[in-house]
N, C-alpha and C positions, 0 to 999 in steps of 0.2 A: 580968405575963401574957405568955406566949409567942405568937408568930404562930399557931402551930398551935391554941392554945387560943382565940384570938380568931376563928379561922375556924370554930370549933364553935358560935359564938353564933347564936341564931335570927335570921332575917331578918324584916323587917316588910313585910307586904303590906297593901294597902288594896283592899277590894271595895266596890262601890257598888250599893246597892239603888235603882234609878231607877224610880219609879212614874209611870204616866200619871195626870195630874190627875183626881181624881174616881173613880179605880178602884183595884183591888188588883192590877193587872197590872204586873209588873216585867220588866225587860229582861235576857235571858240569851242566851248564845251558846255554841256548841260549839267548844272549844279545838283548836288545831293545834299541833304541835311536840312536843318530847320530854317536857315537864313537863305532865302531865294531858291529853295528846292524846285527843280523842274524848269528853272529859267536858264537861258543861254548867257554865258559870261566869258570874259577873257581870262587868261591865266592871271593870277595876282593874289594879293593878300594884304595883311597889315604891315605898315611901316614899323620897324623896330627902332628902339631908342638909339640914337647916334648914327643911324643908317641914312645914306643918301637915297633919293628916289631911284636912281639908276642901280645902286647896289641891291635895293629891295626887289626891283624888277628882275634882275639877273638871278637872285636867290630863289624867288618864288617860281620863276619859269623852270629852273633846274629841278626844284623840289616837285613840281606838279607835272612836268612834261618830259623831263630828262634832257631837254635841249639846253645846250650851253650857248649863251649869248656872247657875242663879241663886244668890242669897245664902242660900237655904234649906237648903244642905247641912249635915247634922248628924251627929254621932256616933250610931251605933245600937247596936253590940255588938262584942265581940271574941272570937276563938277561938284556941286553941293547937293546932297541927297538926304531927305528925311523919309525914312521908310514908314509904312503903315504901322509897324510895331513900335515906332517912336525912336528907333535907332537912327542916329545922325552921323553921316560920313561925309568927309571931303575925300573924293577919289582923284588921285593924280594919275593921269595916263602917260605912259612912256611908249615910245615906238622903237622897234628893233627889226632887223632882217635876219633871216637864216637862209642857208642855201636852199635852192628850189627842191632838192631831193631830201631835205631834212624830214625825218619821220618822228613825230611826237609819240611818246608812250604815256599811258595813263598810270602815273606813279602813285596816285591817291584815289583808287577806285571807290573808296568810301565817301569821297567828296565830289567826284565827277563821274558821269556816265561814260565819257570818252571825248576825244578831241577830233575836230573836223576843220578842214580848210574851206573857207567860204569867202566869196568876193565881198569886199567891204561894202560896195554899193548895194548888195543884196541882203545884208544882215537884217534889215527891217522886215523884209518879206520872207526870208528863208528860216529865220530863227526866232520864233515866237513861243512863249513870251521872252522878252529880253530882261536881264537883271537891271534893276533901276539905274545904276550908274552908267551902264552901257547904253540904255535907252536915252538917257540925258545927253550922252556924248553924241549919239546919232542925231538928236534934235538940235544940237549946237551948230555954230558956224564952222567947226573944225572939219577939215578935209585933209586926208593924208597926201 
């Protein structure tokens, strides 16, 4: 395989469905930056070499929101997305719960406008436009 061919391989992203305990409200934020700017997305990021999906989920959530996830982080679903820019991602979604009184902080204000708790069933109506992987998740058969 040539270097050019290896650069054409999809990247792996991890998105995290964080629910407030006892509710169907999940955490979403509006992205800043070149990739998906202005779109609503879940906390998450790139899978690092040697990292499990669950480890990536916990690391990204702590880095982005200041929330510490417990051991209940689990695989939820995966989607395949080719962006208009040509970027190709396989996004693995994990699910976790935090206490109902957990308060996320915007730890990376240069990447996110802020975090909001939104009913999962209302994401399509309340949060437009959705980041492509989240839109694909919402269109999938997955239900939390």
